[in-house]
C-alpha positions, 0 to 999 in steps of 0.5 A: 500500500502506498497511501498511508491514510492514518496514524496509530495514536493509541493502543490498548488491549489489541485495539488501535485508535487510528487518526486519519491524516486530516487529524479530525477523525479517529476510528477503532481498529484491529490488525489483520491476523497475518500481522500476528503470524508474521510477528509484527506488532503495530505500535503507537506512532505507526503510519498505517493503511486502514480499511474502514468497515463501519463508521467508527471501526476498521482494520489495519491492512498495512504498516509503513516502514518505520524511521525509528523505534523506541523500546521504552516507551514503545513508540515508532517514528519519533523525530525527537524527545523532550526530556522533562526533569524537575529541580525540586520535588522530586530532586533533579536526577542526573543518573536517570536523565543520562539513562534516558539519553542513552536510550535516545542516542541508541535509537538515533532520536535527538533530545532536548531538556526542560528543567521544571520547578525552578522556582523551588530551587533556592540555589541558582548556581545549581540550575546554571550548572546543569543547564550549562553541562547539558548544553555543552554536550549539545542538548538544548536546555529550557527552564520552566516554572508556573511563575513564568509568563506564557511567552517564556514557553514560545521557544519550546512550542516552536521546537514541537512544530512539525515533529513527532515528539516523545515526552519523557521524564521522572514521575512527578516532575510536572510533565502533564502540567507543562503540556497543559500550559503549552497546549491548554486544550489537552487538559491532561490529568495532573497529580500532586507528588507524595510528600513522604516519598518525594515521588510523583504518581503516574497520571499517564498510564499508557503512550498516547499521541496528541495533535499539537499546533498545525502539524506536530504530535506529542507522545505523552508517556508514563513517568519513570522512577527507574530505567534499565539500560539497553542490552549491549556489549560493554564496549558499545556504551561510549557510543551513546555518550555524545561527548565521547563519540569523536574520540573513541577511535583514537584509543590505543586499543580497539573496543577500548572500555575507557576504564583501566586501559593505557593510552586511552583518548577518553581518559586523557580528555577527562584529565584535561577537563575536556570531558565532564568528570561527573558524566565520566563517573556515571559512564563507569557506573553504567559500564559496570552495570552492563558488564554484570548484565553481559556476564549473566547472559553468558 
């Protein structure tokens, strides 16, 4: 089929909500039985050809080739990710942020970061530190607060125009609140965080695509409290730290782990301050985790 007349915007219990290209009509569809036989699972974000059977129902006949596929959250054809993390309540979590960035880099999905609840952070130097660190890596960083004027959100809205964007982040950071501020017509459910645990409740329970602006789509996803790293060989990890990518081939040893090996180009640049020490320490933490995973497999 050459005509992809719909987009899967929601998946639940073997049914797929497909929104037509005019973005005004949706129907509930099942997939043809041959998809199960061929072990093909339609995903939110898939562009599909549907055969309408009734006014409100149809059948998915074919799925267009995917440009990307993210495992967690499970969604296809993303063009970028908006990673939302709060400065306080819950406290900023760079370990979880770096884990998510590794998933995005593995899937070749570009990312930008939004730091929320900056009004609750009394240390402006802390905000500046994290903003400058991730911007130095090439990830644009935006600041957000309920006290900011709506004009402060225009640059974020502009980045969402014409894109298929996954919205991901730690539970309770204000994802739904930010999206409602950006696009009031969404009216997404919000929830206060637990004061005892300093952790948010999951108000988003499944992946769903929402149309925004004239041509953009937002994939609102459940929040994370933890996230496993992708399965990979240990030497591959540095490929997903973007500050290490240009120097990997300059090490003395092929498939260098940048740990105890001599003449390591990455360690040399850490020593000279060209690569962040704290990012390198998180790299070593993740490397050990991946080594443990790898050993358990064999």
